[in-house]
C-alpha positions as CSV (number, residue, x, y, z in Angstrom):
1,M,-0.2,-0.1,0.1
2,Q,3.1,2.5,0.9
3,A,4.5,1.2,-2.3
4,A,1.5,2.0,-4.3
5,E,1.0,5.7,-3.2
6,A,4.9,6.3,-3.5
7,N,4.5,5.7,-7.1
8,A,1.5,8.0,-7.3
9,A,3.4,10.6,-5.6
10,L,6.2,10.1,-8.0
11,G,3.7,11.2,-10.4
12,V,2.8,14.2,-9.0
13,L,6.7,15.1,-8.5
14,A,7.3,14.4,-12.2
15,Q,4.2,16.5,-13.2
16,R,5.5,19.6,-10.9
17,L,9.0,18.9,-11.6
18,E,8.7,19.5,-15.4
19,G,10.0,22.7,-16.5
20,A,10.6,24.1,-12.8
21,G,14.0,26.0,-13.2
22,S,14.4,27.6,-9.9
23,Q,15.2,26.0,-6.1
24,A,11.9,27.6,-5.1
25,E,9.9,25.8,-7.9
26,R,11.4,22.5,-7.3
27,V,10.8,23.1,-3.0
28,A,7.2,23.5,-3.9
29,A,7.2,20.3,-6.1
30,F,8.5,18.6,-3.1
31,E,6.3,20.1,-0.7
32,A,3.2,19.2,-3.2
33,A,4.4,15.8,-3.2
34,Y,4.5,15.5,0.6
35,R,1.2,16.9,0.8
36,H,-0.1,14.6,-1.7
37,V,0.9,11.6,0.8
38,A,-0.5,13.3,3.7
39,E,-3.6,13.3,2.4
40,W,-3.3,9.7,1.3
41,R,-2.7,8.8,4.8
42,Y,-5.9,10.3,6.0
43,Q,-7.8,8.7,3.3
44,V,-6.4,5.1,4.7
45,A,-7.7,5.9,8.3
46,V,-10.9,7.4,6.8
47,E,-11.2,3.8,5.3
48,G,-10.9,2.4,9.1
49,Q,-6.9,1.0,8.2
50,W,-4.0,1.7,10.6
51,T,-6.0,3.3,13.1
52,R,-5.6,2.7,17.0
53,P,-8.3,2.2,19.9
54,N,-9.2,5.6,21.2
55,A,-8.3,7.4,17.7
56,D,-9.7,8.6,14.7
57,A,-9.1,9.7,11.1
58,D,-9.2,13.2,12.3
59,D,-6.1,12.5,14.2
60,V,-4.3,11.7,11.4
61,R,-5.5,15.3,9.3
62,A,-4.8,17.3,12.9
63,T,-1.7,19.1,13.2
64,I,0.5,19.5,16.3
65,G,-0.3,23.0,17.2
66,E,1.8,26.3,18.3
67,D,1.0,25.4,21.6
68,G,1.3,21.6,21.8
69,Y,3.5,18.7,21.1
70,M,3.4,15.0,21.1
71,R,5.1,12.4,23.2
72,Y,6.3,9.1,22.3
73,R,7.1,6.3,25.2
74,L,10.1,4.7,24.7
75,S,10.0,2.4,27.8
76,P,9.1,-1.4,26.8
77,G,7.3,-2.0,30.4
78,T,4.5,0.3,29.1
79,G,1.5,-0.4,27.0
80,N,0.5,-3.7,25.2
81,R,4.2,-5.3,24.3
82,E,5.2,-8.8,24.9
83,P,8.4,-9.3,26.3
84,G,10.9,-10.6,23.6
85,S,8.4,-9.1,20.8
86,P,10.3,-6.9,18.0
87,A,8.8,-3.9,19.4
88,W,9.8,-4.7,23.0
89,K,13.7,-5.3,21.6
90,L,13.6,-2.2,19.6
91,L,12.1,0.2,22.9
92,S,14.5,-1.5,25.1
93,E,17.5,-0.2,22.6
94,L,16.5,3.1,22.2
95,E,15.7,3.6,25.7
96,Q,19.0,2.5,26.8
97,V,20.5,5.2,23.9
98,A,18.3,7.8,25.5
99,L,19.4,7.1,29.0
100,E,23.0,7.1,27.9
101,R,22.4,10.5,26.1
102,M,20.7,12.0,29.2
103,G,23.5,11.2,31.3
104,R,22.6,12.8,34.8
105,D,20.2,15.2,33.3
106,P,16.6,14.1,33.1
107,H,16.1,16.3,30.3
108,F,17.9,16.5,26.7
109,Q,17.6,18.9,24.1
110,N,18.8,17.6,20.7
111,V,20.0,20.2,18.6
112,V,20.1,19.9,14.2
113,T,22.6,21.4,12.1
114,L,21.3,22.4,8.9
115,R,23.1,22.2,5.8
116,D,24.1,25.8,6.0
117,G,25.6,25.2,9.3
118,T,23.0,27.0,11.2
119,T,21.2,25.1,14.3
120,V,17.7,24.7,15.0
121,N,16.1,23.2,18.5
122,G,14.9,19.5,17.6
123,N,13.0,16.9,19.8
124,Q,13.7,16.6,23.4
125,L,14.0,13.3,25.4
126,H,12.6,13.3,28.9
127,Y,13.0,10.9,32.0
128,V,9.8,10.7,34.0
129,P,10.2,8.7,37.5
130,A,6.8,6.8,38.4
131,P,5.3,7.9,41.6
132,R,7.1,6.1,44.4
133,N,5.6,3.5,47.0
134,P,6.6,4.5,50.0
135,A,6.6,0.6,51.7
136,T,9.1,-0.4,48.9
137,G,11.0,2.7,47.6
138,G,10.2,1.3,43.9
139,P,7.2,2.4,41.5
140,Y,3.6,1.3,41.8
141,L,3.1,-2.1,40.3
142,G,2.0,-1.4,36.6
143,N,3.5,2.1,36.9
144,P,7.4,1.9,35.7
145,D,9.7,4.8,35.2
146,Q,9.4,6.0,31.3
147,V,11.2,7.5,29.1
148,V,10.0,9.7,26.4
149,T,10.3,12.1,23.4
150,Q,9.0,15.5,22.8
151,T,8.5,16.7,19.6
152,A,10.2,19.9,18.8
153,A,8.5,23.5,19.0
154,Y,6.1,24.3,16.4
155,A,8.4,27.2,14.5
156,D,11.3,24.8,14.6
157,R,9.5,22.2,13.4
158,E,8.3,24.4,10.2
159,V,12.1,25.2,9.8
160,L,13.3,21.6,9.5
161,R,10.6,20.4,7.0
162,R,11.6,23.4,4.8
163,A,14.8,22.7,4.9
164,S,14.0,18.9,4.1
165,F,12.3,20.3,0.8
166,E,15.1,22.7,0.1
167,A,18.0,19.8,0.1
168,L,15.9,17.3,-1.9
169,A,15.4,20.3,-4.3
170,E,18.9,20.8,-4.4
171,L,19.5,17.3,-5.7
172,E,16.7,17.8,-7.8
173,G,18.6,20.5,-9.2
174,A,22.0,18.0,-9.7
175,R,19.4,15.3,-11.2
176,A,18.4,17.9,-14.0
177,A,21.9,18.9,-14.7
178,G,22.7,15.3,-15.0
179,T,25.2,15.1,-12.3
180,A,23.1,13.5,-9.8
181,D,24.8,10.0,-8.5
182,V,23.7,7.7,-5.8
183,R,27.2,6.8,-5.1
184,D,28.2,10.4,-4.7
185,P,28.8,10.5,-0.6
186,A,27.8,14.2,-0.5
187,Q,24.9,13.4,-2.3
188,R,23.8,10.6,-0.3
189,Q,24.8,12.9,2.3
190,A,22.1,15.4,1.5
191,F,19.4,12.6,1.1
192,V,20.3,11.8,4.9
193,D,20.0,15.4,5.9
194,A,16.7,15.5,4.2
195,A,15.5,12.5,5.8
196,Y,16.7,13.8,9.3
197,F,15.3,17.4,9.1
198,L,11.8,15.5,8.2
199,V,12.0,13.1,11.1
200,Q,12.4,16.0,13.5
201,G,9.8,17.9,12.1
202,P,6.7,15.7,12.4
203,E,3.1,17.5,11.4
204,F,0.8,15.6,12.5
205,K,-1.0,13.7,15.6
206,R,-1.0,10.5,14.0
207,G,0.4,8.8,10.8
208,S,3.6,11.1,10.2
209,D,6.0,7.8,10.7
210,A,4.1,6.3,7.3
211,I,3.8,9.4,5.8
212,M,7.5,10.1,6.1
213,R,8.7,7.0,4.9
214,T,6.4,7.0,2.0
215,F,7.5,10.5,1.1
216,L,11.3,9.8,1.4
217,A,11.0,6.7,-0.7
218,T,9.7,9.0,-3.2
219,A,12.0,11.8,-3.3
220,H,14.9,9.2,-3.2
221,T,13.6,7.7,-6.3
222,R,12.8,10.8,-8.1
223,V,16.2,12.5,-7.6
224,F,18.6,9.3,-7.9
225,D,16.1,7.1,-10.8
226,A,16.6,4.6,-7.8
227,A,14.0,2.9,-5.2
228,P,15.3,3.0,-1.7
229,V,14.7,0.6,1.1
230,L,14.9,2.8,4.2
231,P,15.9,1.5,7.5
232,Q,13.2,0.6,10.3
233,A,12.5,3.2,12.7
234,I,13.6,6.1,11.1
235,D,11.6,8.5,13.0
236,L,12.4,7.1,16.4
237,D,16.2,6.8,15.5
238,G,16.0,10.4,14.5
239,M,14.5,11.3,17.5
240,V,16.9,9.2,20.0
241,R,19.9,8.9,18.5
242,G,20.6,12.4,17.1
243,Q,21.8,13.4,14.2
244,E,25.4,11.5,14.5
245,G,23.4,8.5,15.6
246,F,21.1,8.8,12.5
247,N,23.6,9.5,10.0
248,R,25.3,6.1,11.0
249,V,22.4,4.3,11.0
250,M,21.2,5.6,7.5
251,H,24.9,5.1,6.0
252,E,25.0,1.5,7.2
253,Q,21.1,0.2,6.7
254,L,19.8,2.7,3.4
255,R,20.3,0.5,0.4
256,L,18.8,0.1,-3.2
257,A,15.7,-1.9,-4.0
258,P,16.4,-4.6,-6.6
259,S,15.6,-2.8,-10.0
260,P,12.6,-3.4,-11.5
261,T,11.9,-5.3,-15.2
262,S,11.0,-1.8,-16.4
263,N,12.9,1.0,-17.2
264,E,10.6,3.5,-15.2
265,P,11.9,4.2,-12.0
266,T,9.4,2.8,-9.1
267,A,9.4,3.7,-5.5
268,A,9.6,1.1,-2.6
269,T,9.3,1.3,1.2
270,T,10.0,-0.8,3.9
271,T,6.9,-2.8,5.6
272,E,5.0,-1.1,8.6
273,R,6.6,-1.9,12.0
274,A,5.4,-2.1,15.6
275,T,5.0,1.4,16.6
276,P,5.1,2.6,20.1
277,T,2.2,4.1,22.2
278,R,1.6,7.5,21.4
279,T,0.7,10.1,24.1
280,R,-1.1,13.1,24.2
281,P,0.6,16.5,26.2
282,G,0.1,15.6,29.9
283,G,1.0,11.8,29.4
284,L,-2.6,10.5,28.4
285,A,-2.4,7.6,26.6
286,R,-3.4,7.4,22.9
């Protein structure tokens, strides 16, 4: 389903980029493709697919507002996760990475370096201790300590998404000039940067992970004429590992999908993964 939408968005990109001669026009084309994917994700939710208990399709269209944020629980002991399951293992690893990065500080701020060297605040990591049982000194049963992420401020997320489209537009410029090369380390890094900026700038209360992966598959296929297989969990990797850790994961795991028999580029995405419990501001389970 994601691959089908990535190919549809690829058509939107091709149409919008035909005759585009400026960076601004290319940026607008990539944003249009992103909007196409976002609308697809909403329609999928309207049809009753990929929704969670106590959530509805409107959450997929609702934006994280100027005074709002979203939290993502990393602690594997929260939510309905079977010990030893893929989701449990993933969150156990990322929780440990988060704790190591936080060190002695229960609150950690990720700082994102843009391609021009300027910086903008990304998401935060928080250690949230559970209320203690005075009889044992430990947390109450069923209420463990938690590690959570918190999305960046609204204005910073707007900057980060724009930076993602701009990085992709630069790669499209290289494609138009006949110099795009997926083997070029600098161009590969430009795509990784675009992916990280997008991960750091989620827009919607629901569905952002599927939107990001599908859009990034579309963009990579366009600029490099090669469909990617994206690493699993790139949204959480970006929020937890930070920019350097995300770069490492992408350079180690990002690969190209097998070439189709057709000469036309075809977008491909990874399969859906187990997703951690998300919370409303204040920690109410979603």
